[in-house]
N, C-alpha and C positions, 0 to 999 in steps of 0.2 A: 748274772754273776754269781759264782758260788763257790764253795771250799768244801772238800772232803777232809773229813777228820777219822784216822784209824787209831784204834787202840787194842790192848789184848783182849778186851771182851767184846769188841764189835767195832762199827764204825757208824758215822753219820754224815749227813749232808746238810750243810746250811747255805741258804740263799744270803746273798750280801745286799743284792738290788730287788725291789725299791729299798728293803730295810732287811737288818738282820733278823732270820728266823729259821727256824728248823724246818727242813725239807722232808727228810727221811732218817730214821734211825733203825739200825740193824744190831741189836744187842746192848747198847749202852743203857746203863740205868739213870733214873731222874738225875741224880747226883752227879753223874758224869757229865749229863747233858747239860746241867747248870753250870759246871766248871768250864766245859767247853764254850758254851754261850758267852760266859763273862770273857774269856780268853779272844774269842773272834770278835766280840765288841770293842775289846780295849786295844786290839791291832788292826781294826777294820781299816783304817787309812793305809797302813803297810800292805794289807792283803789287797786293797783295790789297787794300789801302786804296783805291785808286783803283777797283778793280774794284766793291767794295761801294759806294762813293759814286755810280758811273753805274749799276750794275744793281740795288743794294739788297742787303740781306743774305741 
């Protein structure tokens, strides 16, 4: 399970399973990555729920 994050400066992919962590980064700064990581962690439950509704369990 993963989530893609797109911004004006680039994009990144974060694994959600088995734990939230950066998988790939294409152009985002360290500061942007920290901000995105905090958002992904704070919305992890919502992301998991949306993923399961879209792709199935």
